C-alpha positions as CSV (number, residue, x, y, z in Angstrom):
1,M,110.2,90.0,103.9
2,A,109.8,92.5,101.0
3,V,106.5,93.9,99.8
4,L,106.0,93.9,96.1
5,F,103.8,96.4,94.3
6,L,102.7,95.6,90.8
7,V,101.7,99.0,89.4
8,S,99.9,99.7,86.2
9,T,99.3,103.4,85.5
10,V,95.9,104.2,84.1
11,A,96.5,107.9,83.5
12,A,98.5,110.9,84.7
13,F,97.1,114.3,84.0
14,A,98.3,117.9,84.2
15,E,95.5,120.4,84.4
16,T,95.9,123.3,81.9
17,A,93.7,126.2,80.9
18,K,92.4,124.4,77.8
19,S,91.9,120.8,79.1
20,D,93.5,118.0,80.9
21,V,96.6,116.8,79.1
22,A,98.0,113.3,79.4
23,A,101.5,113.3,80.8
24,A,104.2,111.3,82.5
25,V,103.9,110.9,86.3
26,S,105.6,113.9,88.0
27,E,105.3,116.1,91.0
28,G,101.8,117.7,91.3
29,K,100.1,115.6,88.6
30,S,96.9,113.8,89.3
31,V,97.6,110.1,88.9
32,T,95.1,107.2,88.6
33,L,96.5,103.7,88.9
34,E,95.6,100.1,89.4
35,Y,97.9,98.1,91.7
36,S,98.4,94.9,93.6
37,V,100.3,94.3,96.7
38,S,102.0,90.9,97.3
39,L,104.5,89.4,99.5
40,A,107.8,87.9,98.3
41,D,106.1,84.5,98.1
42,D,103.7,86.0,95.5
43,E,100.7,85.9,97.9
44,V,98.5,88.8,96.9
45,V,97.3,90.7,100.0
46,F,95.5,93.5,98.2
47,S,94.5,94.5,94.7
48,T,92.4,97.2,93.1
49,A,91.4,94.7,90.4
50,G,87.6,94.9,90.0
51,Q,87.5,98.0,92.2
52,E,88.0,101.7,91.6
53,P,91.6,102.5,90.8
54,L,93.5,104.7,93.2
55,T,93.7,108.5,92.3
56,F,96.1,110.8,94.1
57,I,98.4,113.8,93.5
58,Q,102.0,112.7,92.9
59,G,104.2,114.1,95.7
60,S,101.3,114.6,98.1
61,G,102.7,112.0,100.6
62,K,99.6,109.7,100.2
63,L,101.9,106.8,99.1
64,F,105.2,105.5,100.6
65,P,108.0,107.9,99.5
66,D,110.0,105.2,97.7
67,L,106.8,104.0,95.8
68,E,106.2,107.6,94.6
69,K,109.8,107.8,93.4
70,A,109.3,104.6,91.5
71,L,106.2,106.0,89.7
72,E,108.1,109.1,88.5
73,G,108.2,109.2,84.7
74,M,105.7,106.4,84.1
75,K,103.2,106.9,81.3
76,A,99.6,105.7,80.8
77,G,99.4,102.0,80.3
78,E,102.9,101.3,81.5
79,A,103.4,98.6,84.2
80,K,106.2,97.8,86.6
81,T,106.9,95.9,89.7
82,V,108.3,97.8,92.7
83,E,109.9,96.0,95.6
84,L,110.0,97.8,98.9
85,S,111.6,96.6,102.1
86,P,109.6,96.6,105.3
87,E,111.4,99.8,106.4
88,Q,110.3,101.5,103.0
89,S,106.7,100.4,103.4
90,F,104.7,99.2,106.3
91,G,107.6,99.0,108.8
92,P,109.4,96.1,110.4
93,V,107.5,93.3,112.0
94,N,106.5,94.1,115.6
95,P,106.4,90.8,117.5
96,Q,104.4,92.4,120.3
97,A,101.6,93.3,117.8
98,I,101.1,89.6,116.8
99,V,98.1,88.0,118.4
100,D,97.2,84.3,118.2
101,V,93.5,83.7,117.6
102,E,91.8,80.3,117.4
103,K,90.5,79.8,113.9
104,S,87.1,78.8,115.3
105,K,86.7,82.3,116.7
106,L,87.2,84.0,113.3
107,P,84.2,84.8,111.1
108,P,83.8,82.7,107.9
109,P,85.1,84.2,104.7
110,G,82.6,86.7,103.2
111,A,80.8,87.2,106.6
112,P,79.6,90.8,107.2
113,D,81.9,93.1,109.1
114,R,79.9,93.8,112.3
115,R,82.7,95.8,114.1
116,H,80.9,99.0,113.3
117,G,77.4,97.8,113.8
118,H,76.5,97.4,110.1
119,D,77.3,95.3,107.1
120,D,80.3,96.8,105.3
121,R,80.0,94.6,102.2
122,P,79.5,96.4,98.9
């Protein structure tokens, strides 16, 4: 099953002696972007919508290599959909890592995350 990234660049900057200059995404540039991750059936599994966008240095290895390649050359405001195979993204499904849990044992949606001894909600 492929993973789809809907990427919308917010800004790509190159630092210069005078000021930050807007530029196309390229190696070493600071990039800020909004994105959504969905499965092939269009189920959104994560989105930065309503949250802080992601900021990183292009080529720093913070993203999947094939996703970084797909961002090269994008300009502020541009959007694209990038499809990555499991091998290009999170890796193939590991059947040994799948655990069945009774629904009654799961916390209700919106419940505080108490795994770390505190409420992690914003």
